[in-house]
PyMOL Python script that loads the backbone (N, CA, C, O; Angstrom):
from pymol import cmd

cmd.read_pdbstr("""\
ATOM      1  N   MET A   1       2.312 -19.524  -1.048  1.00  0.00           N
ATOM      2  CA  MET A   1       3.269 -19.700   0.031  1.00  0.00           C
ATOM      3  C   MET A   1       2.558 -19.840   1.371  1.00  0.00           C
ATOM      4  O   MET A   1       3.010 -20.594   2.233  1.00  0.00           O
ATOM      5  N   ASP A   2       1.456 -19.128   1.557  1.00  0.00           N
ATOM      6  CA  ASP A   2       0.714 -19.222   2.814  1.00  0.00           C
ATOM      7  C   ASP A   2       0.197 -20.640   3.044  1.00  0.00           C
ATOM      8  O   ASP A   2       0.199 -21.132   4.172  1.00  0.00           O
ATOM      9  N   GLU A   3      -0.250 -21.299   1.961  1.00  0.00           N
ATOM     10  CA  GLU A   3      -0.744 -22.671   2.078  1.00  0.00           C
ATOM     11  C   GLU A   3       0.382 -23.611   2.509  1.00  0.00           C
ATOM     12  O   GLU A   3       0.175 -24.486   3.349  1.00  0.00           O
ATOM     13  N   ALA A   4       1.559 -23.430   1.939  1.00  0.00           N
ATOM     14  CA  ALA A   4       2.713 -24.257   2.310  1.00  0.00           C
ATOM     15  C   ALA A   4       3.079 -24.046   3.773  1.00  0.00           C
ATOM     16  O   ALA A   4       3.402 -25.000   4.480  1.00  0.00           O
ATOM     17  N   LYS A   5       3.028 -22.809   4.222  1.00  0.00           N
ATOM     18  CA  LYS A   5       3.352 -22.506   5.620  1.00  0.00           C
ATOM     19  C   LYS A   5       2.353 -23.176   6.561  1.00  0.00           C
ATOM     20  O   LYS A   5       2.741 -23.711   7.600  1.00  0.00           O
ATOM     21  N   LEU A   6       1.081 -23.150   6.205  1.00  0.00           N
ATOM     22  CA  LEU A   6       0.061 -23.805   7.022  1.00  0.00           C
ATOM     23  C   LEU A   6       0.282 -25.316   7.073  1.00  0.00           C
ATOM     24  O   LEU A   6       0.106 -25.940   8.120  1.00  0.00           O
ATOM     25  N   GLU A   7       0.668 -25.897   5.942  1.00  0.00           N
ATOM     26  CA  GLU A   7       0.947 -27.337   5.902  1.00  0.00           C
ATOM     27  C   GLU A   7       2.101 -27.684   6.832  1.00  0.00           C
ATOM     28  O   GLU A   7       2.033 -28.666   7.571  1.00  0.00           O
ATOM     29  N   VAL A   8       3.155 -26.884   6.797  1.00  0.00           N
ATOM     30  CA  VAL A   8       4.319 -27.121   7.658  1.00  0.00           C
ATOM     31  C   VAL A   8       3.928 -26.978   9.123  1.00  0.00           C
ATOM     32  O   VAL A   8       4.329 -27.795   9.952  1.00  0.00           O
ATOM     33  N   GLU A   9       3.155 -25.957   9.449  1.00  0.00           N
ATOM     34  CA  GLU A   9       2.710 -25.763  10.831  1.00  0.00           C
ATOM     35  C   GLU A   9       1.873 -26.948  11.310  1.00  0.00           C
ATOM     36  O   GLU A   9       1.971 -27.352  12.468  1.00  0.00           O
ATOM     37  N   GLU A  10       1.055 -27.501  10.422  1.00  0.00           N
ATOM     38  CA  GLU A  10       0.237 -28.659  10.783  1.00  0.00           C
ATOM     39  C   GLU A  10       1.115 -29.888  11.037  1.00  0.00           C
ATOM     40  O   GLU A  10       0.852 -30.654  11.963  1.00  0.00           O
ATOM     41  N   ILE A  11       2.143 -30.077  10.229  1.00  0.00           N
ATOM     42  CA  ILE A  11       3.067 -31.198  10.421  1.00  0.00           C
ATOM     43  C   ILE A  11       3.779 -31.067  11.759  1.00  0.00           C
ATOM     44  O   ILE A  11       3.880 -32.035  12.512  1.00  0.00           O
ATOM     45  N   VAL A  12       4.268 -29.876  12.049  1.00  0.00           N
ATOM     46  CA  VAL A  12       4.974 -29.643  13.320  1.00  0.00           C
ATOM     47  C   VAL A  12       4.024 -29.879  14.489  1.00  0.00           C
ATOM     48  O   VAL A  12       4.405 -30.511  15.474  1.00  0.00           O
ATOM     49  N   SER A  13       2.809 -29.385  14.394  1.00  0.00           N
ATOM     50  CA  SER A  13       1.817 -29.575  15.452  1.00  0.00           C
ATOM     51  C   SER A  13       1.561 -31.059  15.684  1.00  0.00           C
ATOM     52  O   SER A  13       1.497 -31.509  16.828  1.00  0.00           O
ATOM     53  N   TYR A  14       1.415 -31.814  14.613  1.00  0.00           N
ATOM     54  CA  TYR A  14       1.197 -33.258  14.734  1.00  0.00           C
ATOM     55  C   TYR A  14       2.387 -33.934  15.402  1.00  0.00           C
ATOM     56  O   TYR A  14       2.208 -34.766  16.291  1.00  0.00           O
ATOM     57  N   LEU A  15       3.596 -33.587  14.983  1.00  0.00           N
ATOM     58  CA  LEU A  15       4.789 -34.217  15.550  1.00  0.00           C
ATOM     59  C   LEU A  15       4.949 -33.900  17.034  1.00  0.00           C
ATOM     60  O   LEU A  15       5.450 -34.722  17.801  1.00  0.00           O
ATOM     61  N   LYS A  16       4.526 -32.716  17.426  1.00  0.00           N
ATOM     62  CA  LYS A  16       4.631 -32.334  18.836  1.00  0.00           C
ATOM     63  C   LYS A  16       3.578 -33.019  19.701  1.00  0.00           C
ATOM     64  O   LYS A  16       3.844 -33.319  20.865  1.00  0.00           O
ATOM     65  N   ASP A  17       2.388 -33.271  19.155  1.00  0.00           N
ATOM     66  CA  ASP A  17       1.303 -33.852  19.950  1.00  0.00           C
ATOM     67  C   ASP A  17       0.419 -34.765  19.093  1.00  0.00           C
ATOM     68  O   ASP A  17      -0.717 -34.406  18.784  1.00  0.00           O
ATOM     69  N   PRO A  18       0.930 -35.946  18.705  1.00  0.00           N
ATOM     70  CA  PRO A  18       0.136 -36.837  17.851  1.00  0.00           C
ATOM     71  C   PRO A  18      -1.135 -37.352  18.532  1.00  0.00           C
ATOM     72  O   PRO A  18      -2.119 -37.652  17.857  1.00  0.00           O
ATOM     73  N   GLU A  19      -1.119 -37.454  19.859  1.00  0.00           N
ATOM     74  CA  GLU A  19      -2.302 -37.937  20.575  1.00  0.00           C
ATOM     75  C   GLU A  19      -3.497 -36.999  20.399  1.00  0.00           C
ATOM     76  O   GLU A  19      -4.646 -37.441  20.398  1.00  0.00           O
ATOM     77  N   LYS A  20      -3.223 -35.724  20.254  1.00  0.00           N
ATOM     78  CA  LYS A  20      -4.291 -34.738  20.038  1.00  0.00           C
ATOM     79  C   LYS A  20      -5.086 -35.099  18.783  1.00  0.00           C
ATOM     80  O   LYS A  20      -6.315 -35.025  18.775  1.00  0.00           O
ATOM     81  N   TYR A  21      -4.382 -35.486  17.735  1.00  0.00           N
ATOM     82  CA  TYR A  21      -5.046 -35.838  16.481  1.00  0.00           C
ATOM     83  C   TYR A  21      -5.799 -37.158  16.615  1.00  0.00           C
ATOM     84  O   TYR A  21      -6.875 -37.320  16.039  1.00  0.00           O
ATOM     85  N   SER A  22      -5.242 -38.100  17.368  1.00  0.00           N
ATOM     86  CA  SER A  22      -5.923 -39.377  17.601  1.00  0.00           C
ATOM     87  C   SER A  22      -7.225 -39.158  18.358  1.00  0.00           C
ATOM     88  O   SER A  22      -8.259 -39.730  18.010  1.00  0.00           O
ATOM     89  N   ARG A  23      -7.169 -38.330  19.390  1.00  0.00           N
ATOM     90  CA  ARG A  23      -8.368 -38.057  20.196  1.00  0.00           C
ATOM     91  C   ARG A  23      -9.477 -37.425  19.359  1.00  0.00           C
ATOM     92  O   ARG A  23     -10.661 -37.661  19.602  1.00  0.00           O
ATOM     93  N   LEU A  24      -9.091 -36.631  18.385  1.00  0.00           N
ATOM     94  CA  LEU A  24     -10.074 -35.959  17.534  1.00  0.00           C
ATOM     95  C   LEU A  24     -10.552 -36.845  16.388  1.00  0.00           C
ATOM     96  O   LEU A  24     -11.385 -36.436  15.579  1.00  0.00           O
ATOM     97  N   GLY A  25     -10.008 -38.076  16.328  1.00  0.00           N
ATOM     98  CA  GLY A  25     -10.420 -39.012  15.286  1.00  0.00           C
ATOM     99  C   GLY A  25      -9.701 -38.819  13.971  1.00  0.00           C
ATOM    100  O   GLY A  25     -10.124 -39.353  12.946  1.00  0.00           O
ATOM    101  N   GLY A  26      -8.622 -38.063  13.988  1.00  0.00           N
ATOM    102  CA  GLY A  26      -7.863 -37.829  12.764  1.00  0.00           C
ATOM    103  C   GLY A  26      -7.102 -39.059  12.312  1.00  0.00           C
ATOM    104  O   GLY A  26      -6.694 -39.884  13.130  1.00  0.00           O
ATOM    105  N   ARG A  27      -6.915 -39.177  11.028  1.00  0.00           N
ATOM    106  CA  ARG A  27      -6.125 -40.266  10.460  1.00  0.00           C
ATOM    107  C   ARG A  27      -4.673 -39.825  10.476  1.00  0.00           C
ATOM    108  O   ARG A  27      -4.311 -38.826   9.854  1.00  0.00           O
ATOM    109  N   LEU A  28      -3.856 -40.566  11.180  1.00  0.00           N
ATOM    110  CA  LEU A  28      -2.471 -40.165  11.369  1.00  0.00           C
ATOM    111  C   LEU A  28      -1.615 -40.561  10.174  1.00  0.00           C
ATOM    112  O   LEU A  28      -1.648 -41.713   9.742  1.00  0.00           O
ATOM    113  N   PRO A  29      -0.853 -39.617   9.640  1.00  0.00           N
ATOM    114  CA  PRO A  29       0.002 -39.919   8.486  1.00  0.00           C
ATOM    115  C   PRO A  29       1.198 -40.766   8.897  1.00  0.00           C
ATOM    116  O   PRO A  29       1.653 -40.704  10.040  1.00  0.00           O
ATOM    117  N   LYS A  30       1.701 -41.554   7.961  1.00  0.00           N
ATOM    118  CA  LYS A  30       2.886 -42.377   8.208  1.00  0.00           C
ATOM    119  C   LYS A  30       4.157 -41.621   7.860  1.00  0.00           C
ATOM    120  O   LYS A  30       5.249 -42.046   8.237  1.00  0.00           O
ATOM    121  N   GLY A  31       4.033 -40.520   7.155  1.00  0.00           N
ATOM    122  CA  GLY A  31       5.215 -39.761   6.776  1.00  0.00           C
ATOM    123  C   GLY A  31       4.854 -38.637   5.826  1.00  0.00           C
ATOM    124  O   GLY A  31       3.685 -38.384   5.534  1.00  0.00           O
ATOM    125  N   VAL A  32       5.885 -37.978   5.361  1.00  0.00           N
ATOM    126  CA  VAL A  32       5.722 -36.861   4.434  1.00  0.00           C
ATOM    127  C   VAL A  32       6.699 -37.075   3.292  1.00  0.00           C
ATOM    128  O   VAL A  32       7.858 -37.419   3.522  1.00  0.00           O
ATOM    129  N   LEU A  33       6.246 -36.877   2.079  1.00  0.00           N
ATOM    130  CA  LEU A  33       7.115 -37.012   0.916  1.00  0.00           C
ATOM    131  C   LEU A  33       7.327 -35.635   0.306  1.00  0.00           C
ATOM    132  O   LEU A  33       6.377 -34.986  -0.133  1.00  0.00           O
ATOM    133  N   LEU A  34       8.578 -35.195   0.281  1.00  0.00           N
ATOM    134  CA  LEU A  34       8.926 -33.920  -0.350  1.00  0.00           C
ATOM    135  C   LEU A  34       9.526 -34.227  -1.710  1.00  0.00           C
ATOM    136  O   LEU A  34      10.455 -35.028  -1.812  1.00  0.00           O
ATOM    137  N   VAL A  35       9.008 -33.603  -2.746  1.00  0.00           N
ATOM    138  CA  VAL A  35       9.505 -33.839  -4.096  1.00  0.00           C
ATOM    139  C   VAL A  35       9.893 -32.522  -4.746  1.00  0.00           C
ATOM    140  O   VAL A  35       9.359 -31.464  -4.412  1.00  0.00           O
ATOM    141  N   GLY A  36      10.822 -32.605  -5.668  1.00  0.00           N
ATOM    142  CA  GLY A  36      11.253 -31.426  -6.396  1.00  0.00           C
ATOM    143  C   GLY A  36      12.662 -31.606  -6.901  1.00  0.00           C
ATOM    144  O   GLY A  36      13.358 -32.540  -6.505  1.00  0.00           O
ATOM    145  N   PRO A  37      13.081 -30.721  -7.768  1.00  0.00           N
ATOM    146  CA  PRO A  37      14.432 -30.827  -8.312  1.00  0.00           C
ATOM    147  C   PRO A  37      15.492 -30.567  -7.245  1.00  0.00           C
ATOM    148  O   PRO A  37      15.198 -29.982  -6.202  1.00  0.00           O
ATOM    149  N   PRO A  38      16.715 -30.998  -7.507  1.00  0.00           N
ATOM    150  CA  PRO A  38      17.805 -30.759  -6.554  1.00  0.00           C
ATOM    151  C   PRO A  38      17.989 -29.267  -6.277  1.00  0.00           C
ATOM    152  O   PRO A  38      17.825 -28.426  -7.161  1.00  0.00           O
ATOM    153  N   GLY A  39      18.334 -28.969  -5.032  1.00  0.00           N
ATOM    154  CA  GLY A  39      18.660 -27.590  -4.681  1.00  0.00           C
ATOM    155  C   GLY A  39      17.487 -26.692  -4.364  1.00  0.00           C
ATOM    156  O   GLY A  39      17.646 -25.473  -4.309  1.00  0.00           O
ATOM    157  N   THR A  40      16.301 -27.269  -4.151  1.00  0.00           N
ATOM    158  CA  THR A  40      15.130 -26.431  -3.884  1.00  0.00           C
ATOM    159  C   THR A  40      14.778 -26.340  -2.403  1.00  0.00           C
ATOM    160  O   THR A  40      13.801 -25.685  -2.040  1.00  0.00           O
ATOM    161  N   GLY A  41      15.568 -26.994  -1.539  1.00  0.00           N
ATOM    162  CA  GLY A  41      15.375 -26.849  -0.104  1.00  0.00           C
ATOM    163  C   GLY A  41      14.585 -27.946   0.577  1.00  0.00           C
ATOM    164  O   GLY A  41      14.123 -27.762   1.704  1.00  0.00           O
ATOM    165  N   LYS A  42      14.418 -29.087  -0.080  1.00  0.00           N
ATOM    166  CA  LYS A  42      13.650 -30.176   0.530  1.00  0.00           C
ATOM    167  C   LYS A  42      14.298 -30.662   1.824  1.00  0.00           C
ATOM    168  O   LYS A  42      13.625 -30.796   2.846  1.00  0.00           O
ATOM    169  N   THR A  43      15.593 -30.922   1.782  1.00  0.00           N
ATOM    170  CA  THR A  43      16.295 -31.410   2.973  1.00  0.00           C
ATOM    171  C   THR A  43      16.317 -30.341   4.053  1.00  0.00           C
ATOM    172  O   THR A  43      16.123 -30.643   5.230  1.00  0.00           O
ATOM    173  N   LEU A  44      16.549 -29.112   3.668  1.00  0.00           N
ATOM    174  CA  LEU A  44      16.554 -28.011   4.630  1.00  0.00           C
ATOM    175  C   LEU A  44      15.195 -27.895   5.323  1.00  0.00           C
ATOM    176  O   LEU A  44      15.128 -27.720   6.539  1.00  0.00           O
ATOM    177  N   LEU A  45      14.128 -27.991   4.553  1.00  0.00           N
ATOM    178  CA  LEU A  45      12.780 -27.923   5.119  1.00  0.00           C
ATOM    179  C   LEU A  45      12.546 -29.084   6.083  1.00  0.00           C
ATOM    180  O   LEU A  45      12.008 -28.885   7.173  1.00  0.00           O
ATOM    181  N   ALA A  46      12.943 -30.289   5.691  1.00  0.00           N
ATOM    182  CA  ALA A  46      12.757 -31.456   6.556  1.00  0.00           C
ATOM    183  C   ALA A  46      13.544 -31.305   7.854  1.00  0.00           C
ATOM    184  O   ALA A  46      13.035 -31.620   8.930  1.00  0.00           O
ATOM    185  N   ARG A  47      14.780 -30.826   7.759  1.00  0.00           N
ATOM    186  CA  ARG A  47      15.588 -30.596   8.967  1.00  0.00           C
ATOM    187  C   ARG A  47      14.933 -29.542   9.870  1.00  0.00           C
ATOM    188  O   ARG A  47      14.911 -29.692  11.091  1.00  0.00           O
ATOM    189  N   ALA A  48      14.407 -28.487   9.265  1.00  0.00           N
ATOM    190  CA  ALA A  48      13.765 -27.417  10.035  1.00  0.00           C
ATOM    191  C   ALA A  48      12.517 -27.932  10.750  1.00  0.00           C
ATOM    192  O   ALA A  48      12.284 -27.604  11.913  1.00  0.00           O
ATOM    193  N   ILE A  49      11.725 -28.730  10.061  1.00  0.00           N
ATOM    194  CA  ILE A  49      10.517 -29.297  10.669  1.00  0.00           C
ATOM    195  C   ILE A  49      10.897 -30.198  11.841  1.00  0.00           C
ATOM    196  O   ILE A  49      10.314 -30.097  12.921  1.00  0.00           O
ATOM    197  N   ALA A  50      11.867 -31.073  11.628  1.00  0.00           N
ATOM    198  CA  ALA A  50      12.307 -31.979  12.700  1.00  0.00           C
ATOM    199  C   ALA A  50      12.864 -31.191  13.882  1.00  0.00           C
ATOM    200  O   ALA A  50      12.596 -31.524  15.036  1.00  0.00           O
ATOM    201  N   GLY A  51      13.626 -30.162  13.597  1.00  0.00           N
ATOM    202  CA  GLY A  51      14.186 -29.343  14.670  1.00  0.00           C
ATOM    203  C   GLY A  51      13.118 -28.611  15.452  1.00  0.00           C
ATOM    204  O   GLY A  51      13.168 -28.560  16.681  1.00  0.00           O
ATOM    205  N   GLU A  52      12.157 -28.046  14.752  1.00  0.00           N
ATOM    206  CA  GLU A  52      11.068 -27.316  15.408  1.00  0.00           C
ATOM    207  C   GLU A  52      10.220 -28.251  16.269  1.00  0.00           C
ATOM    208  O   GLU A  52       9.787 -27.885  17.361  1.00  0.00           O
ATOM    209  N   ALA A  53       9.989 -29.461  15.763  1.00  0.00           N
ATOM    210  CA  ALA A  53       9.168 -30.428  16.493  1.00  0.00           C
ATOM    211  C   ALA A  53       9.982 -31.231  17.503  1.00  0.00           C
ATOM    212  O   ALA A  53       9.426 -32.022  18.265  1.00  0.00           O
ATOM    213  N   GLN A  54      11.280 -31.031  17.508  1.00  0.00           N
ATOM    214  CA  GLN A  54      12.194 -31.732  18.416  1.00  0.00           C
ATOM    215  C   GLN A  54      12.082 -33.246  18.269  1.00  0.00           C
ATOM    216  O   GLN A  54      11.945 -33.976  19.251  1.00  0.00           O
ATOM    217  N   VAL A  55      12.145 -33.702  17.007  1.00  0.00           N
ATOM    218  CA  VAL A  55      12.142 -35.135  16.704  1.00  0.00           C
ATOM    219  C   VAL A  55      13.409 -35.464  15.921  1.00  0.00           C
ATOM    220  O   VAL A  55      13.969 -34.588  15.262  1.00  0.00           O
ATOM    221  N   PRO A  56      13.870 -36.720  15.985  1.00  0.00           N
ATOM    222  CA  PRO A  56      15.081 -37.099  15.247  1.00  0.00           C
ATOM    223  C   PRO A  56      14.880 -36.959  13.743  1.00  0.00           C
ATOM    224  O   PRO A  56      13.766 -37.091  13.235  1.00  0.00           O
ATOM    225  N   PHE A  57      15.957 -36.696  13.054  1.00  0.00           N
ATOM    226  CA  PHE A  57      15.927 -36.560  11.596  1.00  0.00           C
ATOM    227  C   PHE A  57      16.967 -37.495  10.997  1.00  0.00           C
ATOM    228  O   PHE A  57      18.146 -37.423  11.344  1.00  0.00           O
ATOM    229  N   PHE A  58      16.538 -38.365  10.106  1.00  0.00           N
ATOM    230  CA  PHE A  58      17.440 -39.271   9.400  1.00  0.00           C
ATOM    231  C   PHE A  58      17.398 -38.915   7.928  1.00  0.00           C
ATOM    232  O   PHE A  58      16.323 -38.735   7.355  1.00  0.00           O
ATOM    233  N   HIS A  59      18.559 -38.814   7.319  1.00  0.00           N
ATOM    234  CA  HIS A  59      18.648 -38.421   5.913  1.00  0.00           C
ATOM    235  C   HIS A  59      19.655 -39.299   5.196  1.00  0.00           C
ATOM    236  O   HIS A  59      20.701 -39.648   5.744  1.00  0.00           O
ATOM    237  N   THR A  60      19.331 -39.643   3.987  1.00  0.00           N
ATOM    238  CA  THR A  60      20.275 -40.346   3.130  1.00  0.00           C
ATOM    239  C   THR A  60      19.929 -40.015   1.689  1.00  0.00           C
ATOM    240  O   THR A  60      18.791 -39.661   1.380  1.00  0.00           O
ATOM    241  N   ALA A  61      20.890 -40.130   0.831  1.00  0.00           N
ATOM    242  CA  ALA A  61      20.678 -39.856  -0.590  1.00  0.00           C
ATOM    243  C   ALA A  61      20.359 -41.157  -1.317  1.00  0.00           C
ATOM    244  O   ALA A  61      20.855 -42.221  -0.946  1.00  0.00           O
ATOM    245  N   GLY A  62      19.551 -41.070  -2.322  1.00  0.00           N
ATOM    246  CA  GLY A  62      19.210 -42.247  -3.109  1.00  0.00           C
ATOM    247  C   GLY A  62      20.427 -42.927  -3.701  1.00  0.00           C
ATOM    248  O   GLY A  62      20.443 -44.145  -3.876  1.00  0.00           O
ATOM    249  N   SER A  63      21.440 -42.147  -4.008  1.00  0.00           N
ATOM    250  CA  SER A  63      22.658 -42.714  -4.597  1.00  0.00           C
ATOM    251  C   SER A  63      23.374 -43.665  -3.640  1.00  0.00           C
ATOM    252  O   SER A  63      24.164 -44.501  -4.078  1.00  0.00           O
ATOM    253  N   GLU A  64      23.108 -43.547  -2.346  1.00  0.00           N
ATOM    254  CA  GLU A  64      23.734 -44.443  -1.371  1.00  0.00           C
ATOM    255  C   GLU A  64      23.173 -45.857  -1.451  1.00  0.00           C
ATOM    256  O   GLU A  64      23.756 -46.780  -0.884  1.00  0.00           O
ATOM    257  N   PHE A  65      22.059 -46.043  -2.140  1.00  0.00           N
ATOM    258  CA  PHE A  65      21.444 -47.361  -2.259  1.00  0.00           C
ATOM    259  C   PHE A  65      21.731 -48.016  -3.601  1.00  0.00           C
ATOM    260  O   PHE A  65      21.300 -49.142  -3.847  1.00  0.00           O
ATOM    261  N   ASP A  66      22.442 -47.331  -4.454  1.00  0.00           N
ATOM    262  CA  ASP A  66      22.779 -47.858  -5.770  1.00  0.00           C
ATOM    263  C   ASP A  66      24.056 -48.686  -5.644  1.00  0.00           C
ATOM    264  O   ASP A  66      25.144 -48.134  -5.482  1.00  0.00           O
ATOM    265  N   GLU A  67      23.922 -49.997  -5.718  1.00  0.00           N
ATOM    266  CA  GLU A  67      25.053 -50.897  -5.516  1.00  0.00           C
ATOM    267  C   GLU A  67      25.214 -51.832  -6.703  1.00  0.00           C
ATOM    268  O   GLU A  67      24.249 -52.139  -7.403  1.00  0.00           O
ATOM    269  N   VAL A  68      26.429 -52.274  -6.917  1.00  0.00           N
ATOM    270  CA  VAL A  68      26.723 -53.224  -7.990  1.00  0.00           C
ATOM    271  C   VAL A  68      26.214 -54.613  -7.620  1.00  0.00           C
ATOM    272  O   VAL A  68      25.649 -55.311  -8.462  1.00  0.00           O
ATOM    273  N   LEU A  69      26.409 -55.016  -6.375  1.00  0.00           N
ATOM    274  CA  LEU A  69      25.996 -56.345  -5.930  1.00  0.00           C
ATOM    275  C   LEU A  69      24.506 -56.369  -5.602  1.00  0.00           C
ATOM    276  O   LEU A  69      23.991 -55.481  -4.923  1.00  0.00           O
ATOM    277  N   VAL A  70      23.833 -57.391  -6.089  1.00  0.00           N
ATOM    278  CA  VAL A  70      22.401 -57.543  -5.848  1.00  0.00           C
ATOM    279  C   VAL A  70      22.148 -57.698  -4.348  1.00  0.00           C
ATOM    280  O   VAL A  70      22.829 -58.472  -3.675  1.00  0.00           O
ATOM    281  N   GLY A  71      21.177 -56.965  -3.837  1.00  0.00           N
ATOM    282  CA  GLY A  71      20.799 -57.075  -2.435  1.00  0.00           C
ATOM    283  C   GLY A  71      21.481 -56.080  -1.517  1.00  0.00           C
ATOM    284  O   GLY A  71      21.014 -55.864  -0.398  1.00  0.00           O
ATOM    285  N   GLN A  72      22.569 -55.469  -1.952  1.00  0.00           N
ATOM    286  CA  GLN A  72      23.290 -54.531  -1.092  1.00  0.00           C
ATOM    287  C   GLN A  72      22.481 -53.255  -0.850  1.00  0.00           C
ATOM    288  O   GLN A  72      22.453 -52.735   0.266  1.00  0.00           O
ATOM    289  N   GLY A  73      21.830 -52.758  -1.888  1.00  0.00           N
ATOM    290  CA  GLY A  73      21.012 -51.555  -1.725  1.00  0.00           C
ATOM    291  C   GLY A  73      19.864 -51.797  -0.760  1.00  0.00           C
ATOM    292  O   GLY A  73      19.570 -50.959   0.093  1.00  0.00           O
ATOM    293  N   ALA A  74      19.213 -52.958  -0.901  1.00  0.00           N
ATOM    294  CA  ALA A  74      18.109 -53.314   0.001  1.00  0.00           C
ATOM    295  C   ALA A  74      18.609 -53.440   1.435  1.00  0.00           C
ATOM    296  O   ALA A  74      17.917 -53.044   2.372  1.00  0.00           O
ATOM    297  N   ARG A  75      19.808 -53.989   1.608  1.00  0.00           N
ATOM    298  CA  ARG A  75      20.379 -54.122   2.945  1.00  0.00           C
ATOM    299  C   ARG A  75      20.599 -52.749   3.561  1.00  0.00           C
ATOM    300  O   ARG A  75      20.361 -52.557   4.753  1.00  0.00           O
ATOM    301  N   ARG A  76      21.050 -51.799   2.758  1.00  0.00           N
ATOM    302  CA  ARG A  76      21.275 -50.443   3.275  1.00  0.00           C
ATOM    303  C   ARG A  76      19.969 -49.785   3.710  1.00  0.00           C
ATOM    304  O   ARG A  76      19.930 -49.069   4.710  1.00  0.00           O
ATOM    305  N   VAL A  77      18.910 -50.030   2.958  1.00  0.00           N
ATOM    306  CA  VAL A  77      17.598 -49.495   3.338  1.00  0.00           C
ATOM    307  C   VAL A  77      17.164 -50.107   4.666  1.00  0.00           C
ATOM    308  O   VAL A  77      16.723 -49.390   5.564  1.00  0.00           O
ATOM    309  N   ARG A  78      17.285 -51.433   4.799  1.00  0.00           N
ATOM    310  CA  ARG A  78      16.922 -52.098   6.058  1.00  0.00           C
ATOM    311  C   ARG A  78      17.749 -51.561   7.217  1.00  0.00           C
ATOM    312  O   ARG A  78      17.221 -51.320   8.302  1.00  0.00           O
ATOM    313  N   ASP A  79      19.051 -51.373   6.989  1.00  0.00           N
ATOM    314  CA  ASP A  79      19.930 -50.856   8.044  1.00  0.00           C
ATOM    315  C   ASP A  79      19.499 -49.462   8.499  1.00  0.00           C
ATOM    316  O   ASP A  79      19.519 -49.159   9.692  1.00  0.00           O
ATOM    317  N   LEU A  80      19.109 -48.619   7.543  1.00  0.00           N
ATOM    318  CA  LEU A  80      18.659 -47.270   7.888  1.00  0.00           C
ATOM    319  C   LEU A  80      17.398 -47.328   8.755  1.00  0.00           C
ATOM    320  O   LEU A  80      17.289 -46.612   9.750  1.00  0.00           O
ATOM    321  N   PHE A  81      16.448 -48.184   8.370  1.00  0.00           N
ATOM    322  CA  PHE A  81      15.222 -48.317   9.158  1.00  0.00           C
ATOM    323  C   PHE A  81      15.512 -48.916  10.530  1.00  0.00           C
ATOM    324  O   PHE A  81      14.912 -48.502  11.523  1.00  0.00           O
ATOM    325  N   ASP A  82      16.421 -49.882  10.597  1.00  0.00           N
ATOM    326  CA  ASP A  82      16.802 -50.455  11.897  1.00  0.00           C
ATOM    327  C   ASP A  82      17.408 -49.389  12.800  1.00  0.00           C
ATOM    328  O   ASP A  82      17.123 -49.343  13.997  1.00  0.00           O
ATOM    329  N   LYS A  83      18.238 -48.541  12.225  1.00  0.00           N
ATOM    330  CA  LYS A  83      18.863 -47.455  12.990  1.00  0.00           C
ATOM    331  C   LYS A  83      17.795 -46.502  13.538  1.00  0.00           C
ATOM    332  O   LYS A  83      17.852 -46.088  14.696  1.00  0.00           O
ATOM    333  N   ALA A  84      16.828 -46.166  12.693  1.00  0.00           N
ATOM    334  CA  ALA A  84      15.758 -45.262  13.122  1.00  0.00           C
ATOM    335  C   ALA A  84      14.900 -45.913  14.206  1.00  0.00           C
ATOM    336  O   ALA A  84      14.549 -45.263  15.191  1.00  0.00           O
ATOM    337  N   LYS A  85      14.560 -47.189  14.030  1.00  0.00           N
ATOM    338  CA  LYS A  85      13.748 -47.888  15.033  1.00  0.00           C
ATOM    339  C   LYS A  85      14.475 -47.977  16.363  1.00  0.00           C
ATOM    340  O   LYS A  85      13.864 -47.803  17.418  1.00  0.00           O
ATOM    341  N   ALA A  86      15.770 -48.245  16.324  1.00  0.00           N
ATOM    342  CA  ALA A  86      16.558 -48.351  17.557  1.00  0.00           C
ATOM    343  C   ALA A  86      16.554 -47.032  18.319  1.00  0.00           C
ATOM    344  O   ALA A  86      16.620 -47.021  19.548  1.00  0.00           O
ATOM    345  N   ARG A  87      16.479 -45.951  17.610  1.00  0.00           N
ATOM    346  CA  ARG A  87      16.466 -44.624  18.232  1.00  0.00           C
ATOM    347  C   ARG A  87      15.218 -44.416  19.090  1.00  0.00           C
ATOM    348  O   ARG A  87      15.242 -43.649  20.053  1.00  0.00           O
ATOM    349  N   PHE A  88      14.134 -45.099  18.738  1.00  0.00           N
ATOM    350  CA  PHE A  88      12.864 -44.915  19.441  1.00  0.00           C
ATOM    351  C   PHE A  88      12.588 -45.976  20.495  1.00  0.00           C
ATOM    352  O   PHE A  88      11.540 -45.935  21.139  1.00  0.00           O
ATOM    353  N   ARG A  89      13.484 -46.908  20.686  1.00  0.00           N
ATOM    354  CA  ARG A  89      13.266 -47.969  21.693  1.00  0.00           C
ATOM    355  C   ARG A  89      13.712 -47.524  23.038  1.00  0.00           C
ATOM    356  O   ARG A  89      13.606 -48.280  24.004  1.00  0.00           O
TER     357      ARG A  89
END
""", "prot")
cmd.dss("prot")
cmd.show_as("cartoon", "prot")
cmd.util.cbc("prot")
cmd.orient("prot")
């Protein structure tokens, strides 16, 4: 558990001051992937990290991309990314 806590603290630190890591020559991550069975707190952890770092949090379920019509799921993914990008402009 201590290792997990340190990892979370490092993520929050990076989100609060990414330039610090750039100045030190660190390789900046593009994201974090949380995996595990349903109900284990992945979304809660992600919300907590975003809240602590004071950054926006976007969430969607994989089932929202499952569509009968070809291309609709891909469109939803693009729309989600467009929404996130617009937030940072």
